N, C-alpha and C positions, 0 to 999 in steps of 0.2 A: 579425378582423372589419374590418380596414382596407379590404379590397376593397369590401365592401358599404357601409361608411361613406362612401367616396368616391362611390359611385353614389347613396346616399341624399341627399348634398348637391346632386346635380344634380336638383333638386326636381321635374322633369317626370315622374319615375317614379311619383309619388303624388298628382298634382294632378288636379282634375276638369276636364273639358273645357268651354271657353267656345265658344258658337256663333260662327262667323265672320260679321262684318257684310258683306253684299254690297257690292262696289265699293270696299271699303277696301284700302289698300296692305298688303302682307304685314308691313311694319314701318316705323314712323315714330318717330324720336327727335327731341325738341324741347327745346333749351336744357338738356340734362341735365348735372348735375354730381354727382360723388361726392367727399366730403371725409372724410378721417380726421384723427385728432389730429395726425398728422405733416404734414398738408397736403392739397392737392387731388390726387386720383388721376385725375379727369376734370373738365374745366372747360368748360361751356357747349357741349356737343356736339349738333349737329343734322344729321341726314341721313335719307334715305328709301331703302328697298330696293325693287327691282323683282323681281317673282315670277320665279323660275327663273334669276336671274343668279348669277354667281360673283364675289365681291368679296374681295380680299385686304386685310388690315389689317396695315400695316407700320410699324415704329417700333422704337426701341432698347429694351433691357430697362428696365422701370419706366415705360414709356410709357402704361400703362393698358389694354393689349390684353385681358388676362385679366379685368380689372375690367369692361370694356365688355361682354364676352361674358356674364359672370355677371349683369349687369343685364338684358341682353336675354333671358336664360334664366329670369329671375325668381328667381334664387338670391340676389341682392343688391339691396337697395332703394336707389334714388338719394337723394342729399341734397336735390336740387331738380331740377325739370324732369320730363319725362314720356317714356315709351316705350309704344307701343301696337302690338300684333300683331293684324292683322285687326280693328282697332277696339277691342280690349280690352287691359287690362294683361297682361303676359306670365305672371304667376303663375297664370292660369286656363287655360293652354293645355297640351295634350299633343302639339301639333304641333311643338314646339320640342325639338330634340335638342342637348344640350351634350356634345361629345366632349372630355373633359378631357385634359390632358397625360399621356402614358404614365408619366412619372416619378412621378405621384401615386398610382399603383395598386400594390398588393401582388401581384406576379405569382406568388408562391408559394402563394397561396390555392388550395386543392384544388377547383377547379370546372372544368367542361368548357366548350368553346367554345359549344356549343349552349345550355348553361344561361345563359351571359351574354347571348346573343342573345334568349332567351326573356324575360329581364328587361325588354326593351323592350315586352313585352305587358302589364306590370303596370298601366300607366296605363289600359288598356282593360278589364282584368279586375277590378282592385281587388286589395288585398293578400291577401285570404282565399280567393280562388277559384283552382282549379287550371286550368292551360292545357288547352284542348280540342284536338282534331285540327286544327281550323282554325289555331289558334295555332302548333302544331308545323309545319304545312305552310307557313305564312307565314314562319316562322323559317328553315326549310330553303331556301325561295325566296330569302330575304335573303342567306343564306350562298352560294347559287349566284351571285347578282348580284355578289358580291365575290370569287368564285373560291375559296371556302373550303369548298365542299360536301363535300370529302373529309376535312376536319379537324374536323368537328362534334363528334366524340366524343373529341377530344384534349384533354388538360389544357392550360390557358392558359400554363403555365410552359414548354411545349414549342414555343411559337410564336416566330417571328422578330419583329423590330420591325415590319416591314411587315405581317405577318400579324396582329399585335396591333391595329394601326391599322385594318385592314380588318374585323376582328371587331367593333370598336366602331361602324363604319359600318353593318355588318349589323344590329347592335342598334338603331340609329336607324331603319333601314329597317323592321324588325319593328315598331317603334313607330309606323310610318306618318308619320314626321316630314315636314313641309313646309319647315321652316327648320332647317338644320343648322349648328352653330357648332363649328368645329374649332380647338382651341387648340394651336398649334405641332405639327401632325401630321407635319411633315417632319423634325423634329429627330432626328438619329441614324440616318436612313435612307440607304442607298446610292442611287446614281442609278437603278438598275433598280427598286428599291422605290418611289422617288418617281414614276417613270413609271407604274408599276402604279396608284398612288394617283390620279394625274391621269386615267388611263383610266376609273377608277371614278367620278370626279367628272363625266366626260363622260356616263356612264350616268345619274347623278343629274340632270344638266341635261335629258336627254331625258325624264325623269319629271316635270320641272317643279319639282324640289327647289331651293330657294334655299340657297346655301352661302356662309358667311363663314369665311375661313381666316386666322388670325393666323400671321405668318411673318417671317423676317428677310431672305430672299434676294430682292433687288430685281430681278434678272434674271428669275427664275421668276414673280415677281409681275407683271412687265410682259408676259411671254410667255404666261402660262397663264390670265389672269383678264380678265373683261369690264371691270371697273373696279378701281382701287386706292384705298385710303385711307391717307394718311400721317398718323400720330398720334404726338403726344408730349404727353400729358395734355390738350392741346387739339387740335381738328381743324385740321391745317395745310392740307390740300387733299384733295379727292376727285374722281375722274373717270378719264379714260384715262391710261395710264402716261406717254405723251409730254407730257401737260400737267402731271401731278402731280409727276413726278420731274425737276423743273427744278433747276438748281444751287442757286438761292436756297432752294427748299423743302427740299432735302436737307440743306443746312447748318443750316437752322432746326431740323430734326428731330433730326439726329445731332450737330451742333455739333462739338466737338473730336475726336469719335470718327471723323470722316469727313474724308478728304483728296480734293480734286478735282484731277485731273491732266488737262490739256488735250492731246488727241491729234489726229491728222489726221481721225479718225472721230468726233470730238466730245469730250465731257467724260466721263472715267472716274472713277467714285466708288469709293473704296477705304475699307472699314471696318476698323478695327484695335482693336475693343474686346477686352478680355481675356476676356469671358464669351460673346460671340456668335461665330458662325462669320463669316468674312470676307464682306463684301457687295460685290458688283460690279454696276455698272450703267453702260451707255453712254447718254448723253443726246444 
């Protein structure tokens, strides 16, 4: 049951829909903090999302990226501060899709790709109703959008890492999500699979879907996203990569895990953490 337990924790599958308030931003966070007994996971975070934009959230392990996403998804309550999606608290929305880290899912669970995508319809159907032809058609269309239409009847254990990630995006599309939160979707993917994922993100942008992606690679964050957020429990900076990824900001975010090397082309940032993949960025 671990597979379904992980999906259940992404609360959007069983919530009722709040009507969107006209003219309200897709997401506004104001002075939000999350504190555990061990200390602050997030401290006084404020920012606003633009509809249809692609924002990367970058920071070291333990920076609060997953916590931030869980608060936006309505899975986790903040200690203080507020977050609103289209004018309402997030726990009343089915337009938010939280794509959890692949490592948190039991991939040996005997379920087909199409079945997982159909789970995105539960928020529309309710838990006790069976999917209709419309729900199946929408799910197959979502699989086609992510180029998995030929794998719908395959067991999820037979998918590659990139295909697994695309399957979860298809589930979010079947959910008709307008705000998609992807927690470390690039981890463990080869270069070709990463490029496939960014092509799909381009299709999402064309549909007006707003996408937040937690990641470690500073170069990809700078190259592939409209804006970047540099986070380490507090919001260090948010904006375009050339503004946010300054030497001062990077040192504040990564501290001893980052070495700055001055070259003829600018400042080269080298990450050497034992847990993260190396990070490179030319400033």
